[in-house]
N, C-alpha and C positions, 0 to 999 in steps of 0.2 A: 502494498499498500504507499501509494505515494506522499501521502500528509502535504500536498504542496513543495518538496523539496525532492531536487534530482539525488537520486542515490545510490545509480548506478554505477559498477566501476572504473574511476578514469576520472568521473565528472568530476568538476573543480565548481567553487562555488563562486560567484560572483561579493565582493565585500560592497555591502548597503550603501549606496549613495547619500552623503547628505543633503539635506532639505535646503534648498533658496534660503530660506529663516536662519536655518541654523549657520550657512555659511556666511551669511551675512552678519550673524552675531558674533561669529568667531572676528569675524576681520573688524567689527567695529571694538572688540575685547583688545586684540593685538595694537590697532590703532591707539585706542585711548592708552594703552598702557605705554606703546612709545613716545607718546605726547607726553605722559607723567613723567617719564625716566629721564625726559632735555628739559625737565625745569629743574630752576635750583633745589638745591635743598630745604631752604627756608619755606620755600613755597609749597614743595612737596611733604613739608612737615605741620601746614597749616591745613592744604587740602585733605589731608590724611586723619589731623583730629575735627576739622569741619564737618565728613564726613562719620567719625564715631559720634560726634552732639548730634545730627541728624538722627544716629538710630537712637540716642536717648532721649532725645526730644518723643520720636513716636513712641516709645516704651512708657516714657512719663504722661503725654497725651491719653494712649489707651487706656493708663491704668487709672488715669483722673476720671472717666466717663466710667468707671466700675467705682468709682469711691460712693461710701453709703453717709449715711449720717455719721457725723465726726463733733469733734472738739470746736472744731474752727469756723466751719461754713458747713453752707446746707448741702446736700449729696450731689454729684456730678458737675463736680467746679471747673474750672476751665484750667488751662496749663497753669497760667500767671499764680492763679490763686493757690493750685493743688503745689507749689514751691514753695509756698509761704509757711510751711507745719513747722510742725515738730520744734527743733534744735532756732531754724529760720526766726520762730517768732521770739524767742530770747534776743536774738541778735538785734531784731527788729525793737524791741522793749528800751538795747541799750544803744542805740543810733538814735531815739527821742529823747533817754532819759540819763544813759550815763549807767554810773556804778552807786549803789546806797549807800550812802554814808553811815547807814547803822543795818547791822545786821537783822534780816527779819529772823523772827524764833517763835518755836511755837509754845503754848500754853505750858508745855514744862521747861520751858527755857532751852531747848534746845535749836539751831540752825537749819531754817526752812531753806528750798529751793531759793535762790537769786542769781543774780547775775554776776557775781565773780568768779564763776567756773568759767568762764568765757574769755578767750585773751582778745585783747582790744584793738589788735593795730585791723582786723577785718571791720570791725562795726563802726570805728574812728576814721576810717579811710572814706567807707561809704559816706558816713556823714560829714566829713571834709566835702567829697566832692560834690555833696547835695545842696551845702551852702554855696561853693566856686559859682555851679553852674544852674542851678536855680532847677535841676530835674529832681524829681521826685525820688526820696531815697527807696520807696517800695521798688522802681526802676529800676534803679543802681545797684541794688542788693540783688539784683539780678544779670546786670549786664557787666558788675566787677569779677565775680568769680569764673564764669563766661570768657572775658578778657585775660586772668589770672590762667586759666587751664592752657590758652593757647599759647601764654608766653611758658608756663612749666613744659608743652611739650615740645619748644625749641631747646630751651637750655636742654633738659634731658640729652636730647638728639646730641648735641655741644658734648656732654660728657660721656655718651657712649659711645662715641668716636674716639675717646682717648683707649678704646678697648677693641673695636671693632671695625670693622668696613663699612663702607656704606646702607648697602643692601641689609647686613644683619643690623645696623642699628637701628633701620628704616622700622623692620620687622619688631624690634625692642620699641618704639614708639607705639607703634600698634599694638601693641599688649598692654602696654601702658592703657594707651588711649580707651580701649575695649573691655580692660578689665572688670570682673564684675561688679565693682565696687563705683567704677569710673562715673556713675549718672553720680556720683556727688559733687563731679566735676561744674555742676551747670546748676548749682541749687544755692542758696544761700546761706552756705555754710564756708566756714575759716579752712576749709581743706585746699580748696585751689590754690589759694595764696601763700598757702603755707607750705604746698610742693614745692612752689615756687623759689621761694627763697631756702629752703633746704636744698634742692638741687643747683640752684646757684653757691649754698655754701660749699656743697659736694664739691663741683665743679672746680672752686677755687681750693679748693683743701688737697686735690688729684692734682691738680697744678702747682700745688706749693705756692699759692699766692695768701700766705697767712694771717700777713699785718691786712690788708684789704681786706681779706673776709671776715674778719673780726663786727661789721656793723653789719653785715648780711645777716650774721650767726647770732648778733643783738634782736634784729628785727623777727629772724625767725622764732626765736625763742618768746616772744609777745607773741606770736601769730598761734602758733599752735604747740601745744606742749613736748619739744622737742629737746630743749638744753640737755637735760638730765643724760640721755643716752648720746648726744654730741659730744658730750665732757667726758663720758667712758671713752667714746671713741677713739678720741685725741686724745688721753692720756692712754690709750693702750697703742697706739703708732707714735706715739713719744719713747714709751719704754722700748717698742722695737727698734724703731730708728737708733735709740741710742745704743740699744744694745749688739744692734750689727752696723757700730760707726765703721770701725776698722775695718773689715772683709766689705763694706760698702761705703767708704768713702763721702761725704756729704760735703754739700756749699759752706762756704765758710757762715755763720750767723743763723743756719737752717732751724738747728734744734732752739737756740732761743727764741724764736719768730716763733716756731710751733708750740714753745713753752707758755708765749704770750697768748697765744690764740686759747688756748686749752685753759687758762686760767679766766681768760675774756668769757670763753663760752661758760665756766661754772658758775660766774656769776650773774652773766644772763638767765643761766638755768633758776636760780633763787630770785629775780628781779619782780615778774609778775605776784610768787606771793608778799615779797616786800613790801609793792606799791599796795596789794590788798591790807598787808598791817598798817600802812600810814594811810591809809583813804576812810579807815572803820574803825584803827585803834586796837582792833583784838589780832593776838601774833599770830595766831590759826586759824585767822579768816579765810583763808583758800583753801587749806587742808579739810577745814570743818563742811565747808560748802559743798568740796568733792565729795565726802562722804556721805552726806545727804541722798545723791546718786546710788551711793553703793548699800545704802539702808542699813550699814556700820560702821565705827571704825576700823580704818586699814590697816590691816596684819600684813607685813608684805610676804607674797609668796603664798599665803597660806587661803585667799580665793580659789587659788588651784586643786589643792588638794581638795575643798569643800565641793567645786564642780565635779571633778573627779570620783569620789562620792557619789556625787548624783546620780552620775551615767553610768559608771561602770560597776557601785555597788560599794560595801564596806573592804572589800578583799583586795579587791581589782583597783580601784579607785586610788587609792593613796599611789601606786607605784604609775598612775597615766600622767603625771606630769613630770616624772623622770624620762618615761618612753617617750613625749614631746620634747624634749632637750634631748636627746640621746638622735632624734630623727632629725633636730634641728642643726643638730651639732655636725652628723653624716653629711649633711646635705650643704649646710657654709664649707664644709671640706673637699669637696666632688670634685671632678676633671673640670667639668663643665665650668662649672659656678668660680672657679679659680680665674677663668678670665676676664671679669669685673673687677679684680685686682685688690689690694689688700686694704685698701681705705676702704671702699664700696664693699669689701666682705664684712671689715670690722664695724661697720656703720649698721648690716644688716644682722650680726650679732648683737652688738649693743643694744639696738631696738628690740631685739626678741627677747633680751633680759629685764628691759624694761619693764614691759609688757608683763612680763614672766612674774615681775617683781609689786608690779602697783596697778596693775589692772586686775579691774573683777570682771570676770569672762563672764559674757551676755551676747546676746544679739548685735551689740554696739561691738562687736570686736570685728565684726566684718569689715568694718568702717575703719579699721584701725591697723589695717594691712596695707593701706596704699601708702604707707613711705618704705614699705619693701617694695618701692619698683625698681632700684638697681637689676635683681633681681628677673624682670621683664628682659633685660639683655640675656643674662644666662641663658631662658628659656627658649630663645628666638636662638640661643647658638647650638643648643642641642642637637638642633638637625636641621640642615639644609634644605628635607623637602619639605616641597611647597603643599604636597599634601597634611602634612605634621601639624605644619605654621597656619596651613586655611581653617583646619581643624580645631586648632586651640582656637580661633578667631573667634568660631561659630559656638562651639562650649561655652567662649564668656559671655558672645551675646547673649544666649537662651539665658546663664546664670541671672545675667545683669535685670531678665524679666524677670526671675523668679526673687532676687533682691526686693526689686522696686513694690511687684504684686505684695512680696510676704510681710517687708518689713515698711517703704514706704506707705503704702493704702493702709489707712488705719479702720481695724475693723476689729473690735472694742471684744474682748479675751471674757470668759464665764465669771472671774473673778474679779473683770474692771480693768479699762486700761486696756495698752497693748504695748507689745514688742516694738521698743524703740531702733531705728533703724542707725 
């Protein structure tokens, strides 16, 4: 029986011909890729990041249509209002009213939620621009992160080029731009602005421009809580450079300049708690405020053990943090991660240690993964296969949908409230 195929011995099968539509699409794709490759690097980065923002816009807009009753506005808000929830509301309060001089307290005397938990560079920048331009702060609150995201992508590309060629660096930027929590780079949060200054600081550290990095680090430390891990990273880098100074001679004055940056970074890390103290008269104003969101006083490292017990039980739970540390250590010392250099690996290790010591693991932990962006280059360098790299991007987009719908879209839990993004 033929079944429509010639199965006679010696018969040859003709390859199916492509339809005119497929031929046209393939030609258009090749033409677009060729045009893109001929653009200057900065335009390639801008176009790539713009594509990622359009994807996130579509995800947010679709999720907004599904948003039901919530604490901020009516159901089915537009994109603009949908982005002004969660911590965006707190930044709006700071833009309008600044920080309280008296810490709010409950009837029992404990500190309650207040603005001192949020760092000042982003809200005060928006406030200043609103005064200078006359544009509504609600509009600027969304423009500033978007512009900062583009700036971050450009700086990150420059940083990646110290360790890889153009193609791999572009894929690293793509992994950063489409990362599952990258949607946060266009909402009224400080993450986008914080990423700009962190990437800028890391770029100048890699280039060993330690003294000019000091003001950038200072601003980064007042944008997001990155001061402590940056200080730990720089201290470790100083020890390594000092220990290897005989085998790897350094330019004159490099160690003193690195030491100056390390001390300045440590001081910058303490700046915001000191400002909160000066602004309220309470020495522990910042840490007391942070503890409100945790529900209890912070005991370093302990929340991870508590979460381990909650997830895996009393027997396996206490071992979970040690397994996590072992996995992170193995990954940061793996062959393909060594591509990103000692400075960026030290940053990732120091930031991981910081999260382990001070973070209360919850759904917001996903958002805290953004400063690990140097690992995007390591991920891109793992394989040159387009199938691998394309699959990663597709998975990132799918996980971004999950993140927005699960965490940004507000849906009341049985006990009240919702998991924060």
